[in-house]
N, C-alpha and C positions, 0 to 999 in steps of 0.2 A: 643353261638356257631357261630351264623350268623355274629356277630361283629368281631370275630376272623378271620373268613373267608374273610370278607370285607377288613380287614387290611392286610391279607396274599396275596390276589390276585395281588396287585400292584407289588410284587416282580417279577412275571412272565411277566407282561406287561411293567416293568421298568418305571412305572408311578410315578411321584413325585407330588402328589396333594396338599401338604402343602407348600405353598410358603411364604418366608419372604419378607415383603413389601419393606424394605430399600435396601437390597442388591440384591434381586431377586433370592436368592438361594432357591432351593426347596428340600423337604424331603418326604420320603415315609410314615411317620407316624407323628402324632401331638406331641407326646412326644419328638421326636428328634428335632422338630422345637422349642419346649419350651426350651429345653436344649441349643440349638443354640442361642436363643435370649439373654441368659445370657452373652454371649461373648460381645454383643454390649451394654447392660445395665450396666455391671460391678457389678451386684448384687452378694453378697456373703451371701446367707441366712443360710448357715450351719456353726454354731459357736461352737468352742470347749469350754466346760464348765471349763476345767482344766486351760487353758492358755489364752483364749479369742480370739485365732486366728480364722479367718473366711475363708470359702471355697465356691467355686461356686457349687461344686457337693458333694452330700452326700457320695459318694464312697471315695472322697479325705479326708473327715472328718473321716470316718471309718479307713482308712489307717493311718492317722495322730495320732489317739488315741492310736495306738500300741506303739508309741514312749514314751507315758506316762506310759503305763502298762508294757513296756519291753517285750511284746509278740513278739516272733520270730518264727512263725510257719513253715517257709520255710527253710528247712535244706539241706545243701550240702552233698551229699553222699560221695564225694571225701575226704573232710577234716572235716566235721562235723559242720562247721560254720553255724549259724542261721541268718535269715533275716526277717525283718518286712513285706516286699513286695516280691511277686513272681518275679517282674521285677528286683529287686536287686539280687536275686538268679541267674536269667538268665544271668545277666551281669557278676556276679562273676564267673560263670562256664567257661567263656571265658579265665580266668587266667589259669585254668587247661588244657584247650584245646589249649592254646596259640593262640587263635583266635583273629584277629584284623580286623573286618569287615568294619570299617570306614576309608576310605583312602582319603588323601588330594590330590586334583586334581592338585595343584600347584607343589608339590615336591615329591609326591608319598608315603610320610610317612603314616603309618597305625596306628590306635588306636582301643582300645577295647571298648571305650565309645564315643558316638556321642558328648557329651558335651566337651570332651577333644579335639575332632577334631575342634569344633567351637572355642575353646580357642586358639588352635594351629594356625588357619587361620589368626589370628591377627598378627602373626610373619611376614606374607607376606604383610599385609596392613599397618603395623607400626602405627596403631591407638592406642591412649592412651586416654581413655574416663574419667578415674577416677583421679581427682586431689586432692592433700592434701592441705587443706586451711592453714595449719600451715607453711609449707615450700615450697609449690608450685610444689613439685615433682609429676609427673603424672604416672599413671599405666594403664595397659591394662585390669586388672580384679579388680572388687570391693573387692574380697577377699584379694588380695595383698595390696590394699589400707588399708583395715581394720587391717591387720597385721602390716603394716608400721606405722599406727597411734599410736601403742603401744610404739614406740620408743619415741614419744613426751610425752606420759602420764606416761611412766616408769612402766606400768602395766605388771606384770609377774604372770599370773594366773595358770601357769602349773608348779607344784612343784614335785621334785623327792622324793619319799618316802624313798629312800635309804640314801641320803645325805642331803636332804632338799634344794638343789640348785633349784632356780626358773628360769623360762624361759617365754618369751612373746609369744612363738609359741609352739603348741603341737608337731610339727615336730622336734623342737630343743630338747625337752624333750625326745622324742623317740630315737634320735641319742645319746643323753647323756647317757641314760640308758645302752647303749652298753658298756660303760666304766666299769660297774659293772659286766658284763658278759665276761668270758674269751673264751667262745666257738666261733669258726669260722667255721661255717658249709659250706660256699660257697668257693669251691676250684677251682683254674684255672688248667685246664687239660694240658695247654701248659707249664707252669713253676712251678706249684705246690703251688703257693702263695695262702693263704687262707684269706677269708674276713668274717666279721661279718654280712654284709648286701649284698643281691643279687645285688642291684644297684651298689655297689662298684666293684663287680666282673664284671658286664656288662661294666662298664667304663674302668676297668683295661684291659679287652680283646682287646680294641682298640689300646693298646700299641703294641700288637703282629700283629694285622691286618694293622696297620699304617693308619687307617681310621681317617681322620680329615675333617669332613663335614662342620665345621663352620669357615668361612673365613672373615677376617677383610678387609673391603672395602678401608680402609685408607692406609694400608701398605702391604696387601696381606698375612699376617701371618695366618696360619690355626690352628684350635684347635679341640681336640677330643670331648669336651663338650661345649654346648652353654654358660654355666655359665663362662667358662674360657674366652670366647670371650667377654662377657659383662664386665668382670673385666679388660681384656686387653684394651678395648676401652677407659677406663679412663686414660690411658697413653697419648692418643691423646687429650682428652678433658680437662685433668687436674682436673677432678672431684674427690673430696674427701668427699663423703657423710656421712662418719662415724666419729662423733666427740666425744671426751672424755669429759664428763661433769665435770670431776675433774680438768683437767688442760687446756682444750681447744684445745689440739692437734687433728689434723684431719688425716683420713686414707682413702685410696681408696678401702680397703677390710675390711669386717666385722671381719674376723678372726684376722687381724692385730690389730684392736681395742680391741678385746677380750683378746689377748695376752698382749697388752699394759696395760689394766686395772689391771692386776695382780701386776704390779709395785706398784700401790696404795694400793691394798688389801693385797699383800704378800701371797695370798692363794696358797696352794700346794695340790690340790685335786687328783692328779694322783700318786698313791702309788704302789711301787714294793712289791709284795707279797712274794718275795724271801728274801729280806733283810730289807724291811720297809722304804727304802729311798723314799722321796716324791718329786714330780716335779710340776712345774707350768703349763706345756703344755704336752699333750699326746705324741707328737713326741719325747720329751726328755726321757719319760719313755720307749718308744719303743726302742730307741737307747741304753738306759741303760741296758735293759734286755739282750742285746747281750753279755754283760760281763758275765752273768750267763750261757747263752746257748752256747756261743762260736761261734755264727753265724757270718759269714763274707760274706754278700751278694754282696759287691762291688769288682769286680775283674778287675785287670789290663789286658787289651788285649795284651799288649806288652810283659810282663814277667810272667803273670799268678798269681802274688801275690794278695792276697785277704785282704779286710779291712772291719771293722764293721761300718764305717762311710763314706759317699760319699765325705765329705770334706777332709778326710785323703787320699782317693784315688786321688782326684784332686791335692793335695800337692805332692803325690808320683809321679804322671805322669810327673811332671816338671823335674824329673831326666832324663827321656827319651827325653824330648823336649829341655832340658837345659835352660828352661825358669826360670828367676829369679823373685821371687815375689816382 
């Protein structure tokens, strides 16, 4: 009892009797000092018997073990999703509240995760720490370098259960799966256009607002998405990082390489459910579907005539301008 009292009293006196010799930092109790020392020694005494990974703190090991057991005791009341750690749940709740507490002092952009803010800050510093030994290309994040390396190894660990198509990134597989789903739950209130992903709707909305925050320093052209600006910059640099292993042809955009590869494979994975006709690229399927629906989204402002393809509208507009192709 007296021991507990002696440990408790320094709280009121703000005394820090336990001092670390090297840094001079002081603590209220000896256990906190012991934990602090591990920072300097680098000791990781708590080891996972399942995978061998070591940790500085026993609490970190306890949390880590949940990944092996699959235990997710922290559940979101809003959507029912479970999490291994309470901190993960706290972070997840911000999605429902649309809360973004971490703001960039440089440009004012806000984020719901502090790690995302740290990653974003590199946009302003233009630092690229992680370099590929194979081709010399540098990246801002180690995770991006890890993903990039799969291009050289041709590793494709993420496989679609529906059609067995494989991908080198889990995000590509997630996007691909949408091909098999017809539902488009995200609808634009401005024009009624629907999307399969919320991100696509967010990007689409910029068409109506005219917001183009990403500007090219070389020519002044502005873009709605940062990815469009990155792709555009290759026009000035002449960079063509995507190479076809079959014939050696190079491209400045990954989707151009993907489309090109179909020439060699002859694969037609995008099938019309109405008539069974198959296509090599999804945009061709989308265009084809308009034959069945009768949809004509491209309208001439001059005479009001509508078309099911933008190219047909462009050809038609020459009637009014008297331009000869």
